[in-house]
N, C-alpha and C positions, 0 to 999 in steps of 0.2 A: 395470431398473426403477428409477425415481427416487423417492426419498422426499420428502415435503413437510416442510420445516423451517420453524418459526416463530421469528422473532426478535422479542423484545418489549422495549419501552422503558418504564421506570418513572420517575415523578417524584414527589417528596413535597413538596406545597405546605405552607407554614407552617400549623401547627395540624392538618394532615392525618395521622392516625395509621395509616391502613390503606394499606400499600404492596403489598397482594396483588393489586391490579388494575392491569394495565399501561395506559399511555397508548395504545399501539398494539401490535398483533402484525403484523409484516411477514412475509408469505408469500414463501418463496424455495425454489427447487428446487436447493439446493446445501448444501455443508458450509461453515460460517462459520469462517474462519481469521484474520480481521482486521476490526476495527471502528474507525472514526475519525470523530468529529464535526467539522464545520466550526467555525471560530472563533466564529461567531455562533450555534451550536447549532441552526440551522434545517435542516441537511442532515446525513445520516449516510452515510458511505461504507462499504460492506460488501464484503469480498473473501473468496474461497474458490474454489469451482469456477467462479465467475464474479465479475465486478466490477460492482456496482450502486450508484447514488446514490439515496437515499430522502429525501423531504420528511418531517421529523419531525412537524410539526403535523398533516398530513393522513394520513400513512402511505402516501402514493402514491409509486410508483417514478418518479423523474425521468429516469433514464438507465440503460441497460444497455450497458456498455462491451464486452461480448461477448469476454471473454478468460479463459482458465483461469489463475488467479493464486494463488500462495501468499500474497502480501501486496500490498496497494495502499496508496498514500499520497496525501493531499490537501495541496496547498501551503497555507501559513499564510494567504495571502490568499484561498484558496478557488477560485482561477481555474484550477488545473491538477490533474489526476489522473495519477499514475504507477503502473504495474503491470508486474511482471515475470512472464513465462510460467513456469508450474510444469509441467515436462515429465513425462509418464507413460511415454513411450517415447523412445529416442534420436532426435535430430533437432535442429532449430534452436530456440533460445530467444530470444524477443524482449523488449526493454524498450520499453514504449510510454508516451508522455505525451500526454494529451488536454486540450483546452479543456473545463472542466467545464460551461460554459454551453451550448454547442451540440454538444459531443461530437466536434468535429473533431480529427483526429490532428495533434499538434504535432511529435512525434518518434517514430521507430521505428528501433531499433538491434538488429542481431543480436548478442547477447551470448553466444552458444554457446561461444566459445573461452574466455570468462571464467568461466562457471559450470559448465563441463564437463558431466557426465552428469545432474546433478540438476535443473537449471533454477534459476530465481531464488527464493531464500528470503525476501528482504526488500528493500525500497526505502524511501528517505526523501528528502524535499526539504530543501535548505538553507533557513534562515529567510527569505531573500529570494526563494526560488523559482527562482534561476538555475542551481542545480546539483542533480543527483540522484545519490544513492549506491545501489549495487547490490551485494548479497551473494548468493552461491549456490554450491553444490557445493564442489568442492575447489579452485576457482580463487581468485584474489585479489579483494579488494573493489575496485571501480572507482567513480570519481566522474566524471560526465560533465556537460558544459555543456548545458543544456536547449535553448538557442537554436541552437547549431551541431552538437551531437552529438559534439563533440571530447572525447576522454578528457583529464581534468585531473590525476587522481591514480590510481595503482595501489598498493594496500597489500597486501603479501604476508602475509595472515592466512588461510591456507587453512582451509576448513571453516566459514566464518562463517555463522551462522544468522540474525543480526539486525544491522541498522545503524540508527543514529539520530544526527542532528546535534544539538548543544547549541543553546540559544536564541540564541547569538551567531554561530553558524556557524563558529567557530574550532576546534572539537573534534568529532571523530567517535567515537562509541561503537560498538564492534564486539563482538558476543557470539558465542561458539561453545561447544561442549560443554566445560564445566568451566573456561572462561576468559573474561575480559572485558578488552578493550583500549581505551584512550583514546588517540586519535591527534591531535596538534596539526596543523592544516592551514595 
């Protein structure tokens, strides 16, 4: 049985004192594990049991990327969406990158060997959108080239739960239980 989950967005206009009424309540049949606004704040990427893109102004779903994901990321220019499969049972785990406009798949990589049994915990794009970092399970953090799928870096920080590029793309933040690492790229 699936439960209905509502995700609501609030905004406070100048001089508007009541923030009790949301702009929109987005209906979703999943658990929300990640939220990311596009740079222009017109779209909202929601990840969890699925990955969906919503129009903030209308509350209308723009795209369902149909993937079970722990986290998804939106490139800074808004052109790409990346998500890593969150595995419930042993098997393959995929990293996928899509064109956010038409939903076409740009990249699909089997990252099972890197994330081991847990699946992907976190993904993030470099600021220029050419690289994607992946963390998951007991495996190392990997950075891949979006265009070719080639592995560019492997960072041995097993058990990473979160990855994030700094705004210059020269440092990668890696978080795991009780530890934070900053790696120069």
